[in-house]
C-alpha positions in Angstrom: -28.0 -13.9 -17.5 -24.0 -14.1 -17.2 -23.0 -11.4 -14.9 -19.0 -11.2 -14.0 -17.8 -8.6 -11.1 -14.1 -8.0 -11.2 -12.7 -6.3 -8.0 -9.5 -5.6 -6.2 -8.7 -7.8 -3.9 -6.3 -6.0 -1.8 -5.5 -2.0 -1.5 -6.3 -1.1 -5.3 -3.7 -1.1 -8.1 -3.7 -5.0 -8.8 -4.0 -4.6 -12.6 -7.8 -5.1 -12.8 -7.5 -2.7 -16.0 -5.9 -5.4 -18.0 -8.1 -8.4 -16.7 -11.2 -6.2 -17.6 -9.7 -5.8 -21.1 -8.6 -9.4 -21.0 -12.3 -10.2 -20.3 -13.9 -7.7 -22.4 -13.1 -9.0 -25.6 -15.3 -12.0 -25.1 -18.2 -9.9 -23.1 -21.1 -7.5 -24.8 -20.7 -4.9 -22.3 -18.3 -3.7 -19.3 -19.7 -1.5 -16.6 -17.9 0.6 -14.1 -20.1 0.4 -10.7 -18.5 2.9 -7.8 -15.5 5.5 -7.1 -14.5 8.1 -9.4 -11.6 9.6 -11.1 -9.5 8.9 -8.1 -8.6 5.2 -9.7 -6.9 4.6 -12.6 -6.6 1.5 -15.3 -2.9 1.0 -17.4 -3.9 -1.2 -20.6 -0.9 -2.2 -23.2 -1.8 -3.2 -26.2 1.2 -3.7 -28.3 3.3 -0.4 -28.2 0.8 1.3 -27.0 -0.6 2.3 -23.4 -3.7 3.6 -22.2 -4.4 5.0 -18.9 -8.1 5.0 -18.5 -9.8 6.6 -14.8 -13.4 7.0 -15.6 -14.7 5.4 -18.8 -14.4 1.4 -18.9 -11.8 -0.7 -19.9 -14.3 -1.9 -23.2 -14.2 1.1 -24.8 -11.1 0.3 -26.6 -13.3 -2.4 -28.6 -15.4 -1.1 -31.5 -19.2 -1.4 -31.1 -18.6 -3.0 -27.3 -21.3 -1.0 -25.2 -19.7 0.7 -22.2 -21.8 1.9 -18.9 -20.6 4.2 -16.2 -23.3 3.3 -13.2 -24.9 5.1 -10.7 -22.7 4.3 -8.5 -19.8 6.4 -9.3 -19.1 9.6 -9.1 -18.0 11.8 -12.0 -16.2 14.8 -12.8 -17.6 16.0 -16.1 -14.4 17.8 -17.1 -12.4 14.7 -16.4 -15.0 12.3 -18.3 -15.1 15.0 -21.2 -11.3 15.1 -21.7 -11.2 11.7 -21.4 -13.4 11.2 -24.7 -11.6 13.6 -26.2 -8.5 11.9 -25.8 -9.8 8.7 -27.1 -11.5 10.1 -30.2 -7.9 11.7 -31.0 -6.4 8.6 -30.6 -9.2 6.9 -33.1 -11.1 5.4 -30.4 -15.0 5.0 -31.1 -16.9 6.3 -28.1 -20.2 5.9 -29.8 -20.8 3.0 -27.2 -20.4 5.1 -23.6 -23.6 5.5 -21.6 -23.5 7.1 -18.7 -26.3 6.7 -15.6 -28.6 9.8 -15.5 -28.5 9.1 -11.4 -24.7 9.0 -11.3 -23.4 12.0 -9.1 -21.2 14.7 -10.4 -18.2 16.5 -8.2 -18.4 19.9 -8.1 -15.6 22.8 -7.6 -16.7 23.1 -4.4 -15.9 19.2 -3.6 -12.5 19.5 -5.1 -11.6 22.7 -2.8 -13.2 21.1 0.3 -11.1 17.8 -0.2 -7.7 19.4 -0.7 -8.4 21.9 2.3 -9.8 18.7 4.9 -6.6 16.9 4.1 -3.9 19.8 4.7 -6.2 20.3 8.4 -5.6 17.1 9.3 -2.1 17.8 8.9 0.1 13.9 10.5 -3.3 12.4 10.3 -4.1 12.5 6.5 -6.0 9.8 5.2 -4.2 10.2 1.8 -6.6 10.9 -0.6 -6.1 12.1 -4.2 -7.3 15.1 -3.4 -10.0 14.8 -6.5 -13.4 15.9 -4.5 -14.8 11.8 -4.1 -15.3 12.1 -0.4 -17.1 15.1 -0.1 -19.3 14.1 -3.4 -20.3 11.2 -1.9 -20.5 12.9 1.4 -23.5 15.1 -0.4 -25.2 12.2 -2.1 -25.6 11.0 1.6 -26.6 14.0 3.0 -29.4 14.6 -0.2 -27.5 17.7 -1.1 -25.9 16.3 -4.5 -26.1 16.9 -8.1 -26.6 14.5 -10.6 -25.8 13.5 -14.4 -29.6 14.4 -15.2 -29.3 17.9 -13.5 -26.8 18.8 -16.5 -30.2 19.0 -18.4 -32.2 21.3 -16.5 -30.4 24.8 -15.6 -33.0 25.4 -13.5 -33.1 22.4 -11.4 -28.9 22.5 -11.6 -28.6 26.5 -10.5 -31.6 25.2 -7.6 -29.3 22.7 -6.2 -26.0 24.5 -6.7 -26.9 27.1 -4.4 -28.5 24.4 -1.8 -25.6 22.4 -1.9 -23.4 25.4 -1.2 -25.4 26.9 1.7 -24.1 24.4 4.3 -20.7 25.0 3.3 -20.6 28.5 3.4 -18.3 28.6 6.5 -15.9 26.1 4.9 -15.7 27.6 1.6 -14.9 31.3 3.3 -11.5 30.8 2.2 -12.0 30.3 -1.2 -14.8 33.2 -1.8 -12.4 34.6 -4.3 -12.1 31.5 -6.5 -13.8 32.4 -9.5 -14.9 28.9 -9.8 -17.6 29.1 -7.4 -19.1 32.0 -9.0 -22.6 30.2 -9.4 -23.5 31.7 -12.8 -20.0 30.5 -13.8 -20.6 27.0 -12.4 -23.9 26.8 -13.7 -23.0 27.7 -17.3 -19.9 25.6 -17.5 -21.7 22.4 -15.9 -24.6 23.6 -18.7 -21.8 23.5 -21.3 -20.7 19.7 -19.9 -24.1 18.5 -20.0 -24.5 19.5 -23.6 -21.5 17.4 -24.4 -22.4 14.6 -22.8 -26.2 14.5 -23.6 -25.7 12.0 -26.5 -24.3 9.3 -23.6 -26.9 9.9 -20.5 -29.5 7.1 -20.6 -31.7 4.7 -18.0 -28.7 2.6 -17.3 -30.3 0.3 -15.1 -32.8 -0.3 -17.9 -30.2 -0.8 -20.0 -28.8 -3.9 -18.2 -31.8 -5.6 -17.9 -32.2 -5.6 -21.3 -28.4 -6.8 -21.8 -29.0 -9.3 -19.2 -32.4 -10.8 -19.8 -31.3 -11.4 -23.5 -28.4 -13.5 -22.5 -25.4 -11.3 -23.0 -22.3 -11.4 -21.3 -21.8 -8.3 -18.9 -18.6 -7.6 -17.2 -19.0 -5.5 -13.8 -15.8 -3.3 -12.7 -15.0 -2.1 -9.3 -12.2 0.1 -8.4 -9.8 0.4 -5.7 -9.9 -2.8 -3.5 -11.7 -4.6 -0.9 -9.1 -3.3 2.1 -10.3 0.6 1.0 -14.0 -0.8 1.4 -15.6 2.4 3.7 -17.5 -0.4 5.6 -15.1 -3.4 6.1 -11.6 -1.6 4.9 -8.6 -0.1 7.3 -11.3 2.7 8.2 -10.6 5.8 8.2 -7.9 4.7 6.0 -10.5 3.7 2.7 -12.3 4.9 -0.3 -15.6 6.7 0.4 -17.4 3.6 -1.3 -17.7 0.2 -1.7 -15.3 -1.7 -4.0 -17.1 -4.7 -3.0 -19.0 -7.4 -5.5 -21.9 -6.8 -3.6 -22.1 -3.2 -4.8 -21.8 -4.0 -8.3 -25.6 -4.3 -7.6 -26.3 -0.9 -6.1 -24.0 0.8 -8.5 -25.7 -0.5 -11.5 -29.4 -1.5 -10.6 -29.5 -4.8 -11.1 -30.2 -7.6 -8.9 -27.7 -10.0 -6.9 -28.9 -12.9 -8.7 -27.6 -11.4 -11.9 -24.5 -12.2 -10.8 -22.8 -15.8 -11.9 -18.9 -15.1 -11.3 -17.0 -12.6 -9.0 -13.1 -12.5 -9.9 -10.4 -11.0 -7.4 -7.4 -9.6 -8.6 -4.5 -9.6 -6.1 -0.9 -9.0 -7.0 1.5 -11.7 -6.4 2.9 -9.3 -3.6 1.3 -6.6 -1.7 1.2 -2.5 -2.2 -0.9 0.2 -1.3 -1.1 4.1 -1.5 -1.4 6.8 1.0 -1.7 6.3 4.6 -2.9 3.3 6.9 -2.1 -0.1 8.6 0.4 -2.2 6.2 1.4 -5.4 8.5 3.5 -6.7 5.7 5.0 -3.6 4.4 8.8 -3.8 3.5 10.9 -0.3 4.4 14.2 -2.1 2.7 16.0 -2.6 -0.4 13.4 -5.6 -1.1 10.6 -2.7 -1.0 12.3 -0.7 -3.3 13.5 -3.4 -5.8 9.4 -4.6 -5.8 8.5 -1.0 -6.4 11.1 -0.1 -9.3 10.2 -3.7 -11.1 6.7 -3.8 -10.8 6.3 0.1 -12.1 4.5 0.6 -8.3 3.5 4.5 -9.1 -0.1 5.5 -9.5 -1.7 5.7 -12.5 -4.0 8.6 -11.7 -1.3 10.9 -8.7 1.8 9.5 -9.7 2.6 8.9 -6.1 5.2 5.8 -5.1 3.3 3.0 -3.8 4.1 1.3 -0.6 5.2 -2.2 -1.3 5.3 -5.4 0.9 5.3 -9.3 0.7 2.2 -10.9 -0.1 -0.3 -10.4 2.8 -2.3 -14.1 3.0 -4.3 -13.0 5.7 -5.7 -9.7 4.1 -6.3 -12.1 0.9 -8.4 -14.6 2.5 -10.6 -11.5 4.6 -11.3 -10.1 0.8 -12.2 -13.6 -0.8 -14.8 -14.0 2.2 -16.0 -10.4 1.8 -16.7 -11.0 -1.8 -17.4 -14.4 -2.2 -14.8 -14.8 -5.1 -15.4 -17.8 -7.4 -11.6 -17.5 -9.0 -8.5 -15.3 -8.2 -6.1 -13.4 -10.8 -2.8 -13.4 -9.5 -0.7 -10.4 -11.4 2.7 -9.6 -11.5 4.0 -12.7 -10.7 7.0 -11.8 -13.0 8.3 -9.2 -11.1 9.4 -11.7 -8.4 11.5 -13.7 -10.8 15.2 -13.8 -9.6 14.6 -14.2 -6.0 16.3 -17.3 -4.5 13.5 -16.8 -1.7 10.0 -15.3 -1.2 8.2 -14.9 1.5 4.6 -14.8 2.6 2.6 -13.4 5.1 0.1 -16.1 7.0 -0.8 -14.4 10.1 -0.3 -11.5 12.2 1.5 -10.9 15.7 -0.2 -8.7 18.0 1.7 -5.8 20.2 0.8 -8.2 23.3 2.4 -11.3 21.6 -1.2 -12.6 20.5 -1.1 -14.3 16.9 -4.0 -13.6 14.7 -4.6 -15.6 11.5 -8.2 -13.6 10.8 -8.0 -10.0 9.7 -8.4 -7.9 13.2 -11.8 -6.3 13.8 -10.2 -3.5 16.4 -8.4 -0.7 14.6 -5.8 -0.3 17.8 -4.8 -3.6 17.2 -4.1 -4.2 13.9 -2.5 -0.5 13.8 0.1 -2.7 16.5 0.2 -6.0 14.5 3.5 -7.1 12.4 3.6 -10.0 9.6 4.0 -13.2 10.7 6.3 -14.5 7.3 6.7 -18.0 5.9 9.6 -18.6 3.4 8.7 -20.3 -0.1 11.5 -21.2 -3.0 11.8 -18.7 -5.5 12.6 -18.7 -9.7 15.3 -17.3 -11.7 13.2 -17.5 -15.0 12.2 -14.9 -16.8 8.5 -15.5 -17.1 7.7 -12.8 -19.6 7.1 -15.7 -22.7 5.0 -18.2 -20.8 1.6 -18.9 -22.0 0.8 -21.9 -20.5 0.9 -23.5 -16.6 3.5 -25.9 -17.8 6.1 -23.1 -19.1 5.9 -21.6 -15.3 9.1 -23.1 -13.3 8.3 -25.3 -10.7 9.0 -22.7 -7.8 6.2 -20.4 -9.4 3.6 -22.9 -9.6 4.0 -23.8 -6.2 3.9 -20.5 -5.1 0.8 -20.6 -6.7 -0.6 -23.5 -5.5 0.4 -22.4 -2.2 -2.0 -18.9 -2.6 -4.8 -20.6 -3.8 -4.6 -23.4 -0.8 -4.4 -20.7 1.8 -7.3 -18.6 0.4 -9.6 -21.7 -0.7 -10.1 -20.1 -4.1 -8.8 -21.3 -7.4 -6.8 -19.4 -9.6 -8.1 -18.7 -13.2 -5.5 -16.4 -14.5 -1.7 -15.1 -14.2 0.0 -11.9 -15.4 3.6 -12.5 -16.2 4.1 -9.2 -17.6 2.7 -6.0 -18.4 1.0 -6.6 -22.1 -2.2 -8.4 -22.8 -0.6 -11.3 -24.3 1.7 -12.3 -21.1 -1.0 -14.1 -19.5 -1.3 -17.7 -18.5 -5.0 -19.2 -18.2 -5.4 -22.3 -15.7 -7.6 -25.1 -16.4 -10.0 -23.2 -13.7 -10.0 -20.2 -15.6 -11.0 -21.6 -18.8 -13.5 -23.8 -17.2 -15.2 -21.1 -15.2 -15.5 -18.7 -18.3 -18.7 -18.8 -20.7 -17.0 -17.5 -23.5 -16.1 -20.1 -26.2 -13.6 -18.2 -27.6 -11.7 -18.6 -24.3 -11.6 -22.1 -23.7 -10.5 -22.6 -27.4 
């Protein structure tokens, strides 16, 4: 039962889409297990670029089974637009299956999300205002509307009324918004149901069947470990659990189905939105990383905050996920630097040094990065395909990361193209597919 989980090891935006796309070629199915359309994957194939928000990256392979699990929250309009866009570009989407138990983002979720951020003022979390948080809140409050409800008009209408009742006061400023009309909302979502009905399924059962048959299943997470609602930099986090453990809950399979856990990290660090970021750069180097790395959000277009690689946070993420392999992306962005700095510990406001990620929010918000300097390299990495192709400085940098994290590097990204990757011996040895080993 080869199940491989792919998770972000930083604050999201690590390049999980490209890695999922690479592994998907040698798998039987790709499953998304949490998050919503607040996430995005950019995949480059030749001269074509694909931006996906809800549909798993494996959809670009003809006949590949792709699943949106029960742990995902779905904006049905966004999903249908994404399906239509893929069809228009000649992509077969017949293999997509959507969990009947996944929860739906409703118009009032988006209105409440935006209003909530505005009300916080300078204390804004930095959400994408896509309604993700309010949708997960309704799920926990047992007021959620699920994909299966799109197929029953009576239940759908009853659930919308029940969900809106406790929000009446909060929604008063939007009472004239036509999207909140009960009849309009019901009809619109029933139409979404008709469009999606062919894809709706008991996806847990489907996964059991695939795993029992010995098929290789990739479980794809959104965001990153440091945005986990329980273990991340709360409250500056997402509304779900992007950790490997959530792959089971978000798809309906057991922990024994998981064989490999691959964590994805950039060769430096970025984050979007508010929240602590000890190794952040506010100078020309930070801008250089942003421009060279194309650090602008796939979903929002927002410029990302940039900084040196934070090994304190990366070690923390490796432990939270029990990573078996590490993937380092965008190593090419560091080319041309004489010296590269890396964060090995934090310094607190009182001078205390922290080798481990601080558990207390007050402490974390007042830490600064203690940096160690390493040698850089001048060579362009875009044509490198083996470890021996990489310059000495790049190999030493990767070894330094692996030694401090305690996880072997399996794969390195040296450019945006899917062919611009370097497999290590560790990566080839751990991946099951014979086609990759050859």
